[in-house]
N, C-alpha and C positions, 0 to 999 in steps of 0.2 A: 491576419492572426485570428485564430479561433480558440476558444477555451471551453472546458466543461469540468464541473466538479466531480471528484472521484472519492471513493472510500478506499483508503490504502490499508493493506494488511502489512503490519510491520513485525519483522522477526526480532524478538527481544533477547534471544539466546540460542544455543544449539538445539536443533530439532532431531529427535530420536525417531527414525522411521518405524521401528518395531513397535514402540509405544504408541505412535500416531495410529498405526494400523489396528492396535488393540483398543483404541478409543480414549487413550490417556491424553489429557489436554497438554498442549505444547506452549512454550513462551511466545505468545503472539499478542499483538495489540492492534488497535485501530487508530487511524489518523485521517484528517481531511487533506486532500491533495487537489491540485489544479493541473489538469492535463492540457498542455498548450500544443497547438498545431499551426505550422506555417502553411496556410492554404495556397500561397504563391508557389512554394516548392512542390506541394502536392499537385497543383494544376499543371506544372511543367511535365509531369509524367503521364498525363492523360493520353497523349498521342504516341507514347513509347510502347515498345513491345513488352517491357517488364515494368509496369507502373508501380508495383509493390515496393520497389527500391526507392521510389520517390516518396511514397507514403511513409516508409521507415525514416527517410532523411527528414521529412517534414516534422517529425516528432523527436528528433535526436539532437537538437541544439542544446548547448549548455543552458542551464536554468529553465528548461522547459517542463519540469515537473516539480514545482515548489510544493513542499509538504509542511503542514502545520507544525508548530513547536511542541504541541501537546499530543501525547499518545495515551489512549485509553486502554490500559491493560485489563485482563480478565480479573474477576474478583479474587482476592487473596484466599489461598487455601483450596482453590478449585483444582481437583485432581483428575476429573474426567471431562470429556467433551460435553458441551451443553446439550441437555435433553430438549424435548419439545415444549416443556413447561417454561414459563417466563422466570427470569432471574433478576434480582435487583441490579441496577446500573452501577458500574464501578466509578470511582473518582478519577479524574484526569490527573496526569502527572506530567510535568513539563520535561522536555528533552534535557534541559540544563540540570534539573533535579536528578534525572536518571544518571547523568554523567557524574555528578557529585557523589552519588551513592555507590558508584562502581568502584 
């Protein structure tokens, strides 16, 4: 078993592709995730003609991508995609709090 930390992009609502193309911020948030891989399954494919299928299977078991309970949404009132200048960090909101407010 192998693992690596990941930064997950979480979709918090519908995405409007036209607005996205125009640079309008979409309902996205960030969360910590843990990408797990079964190296044993992955190694089984090393001698096969199509090892990619084994790589895919090695990451496809139930509970192999646990995600943190907290999602950090963009700052309230943000209407455009972030520019190159820095912005203040937003506050974290738990998944259970998001479910209660829906």
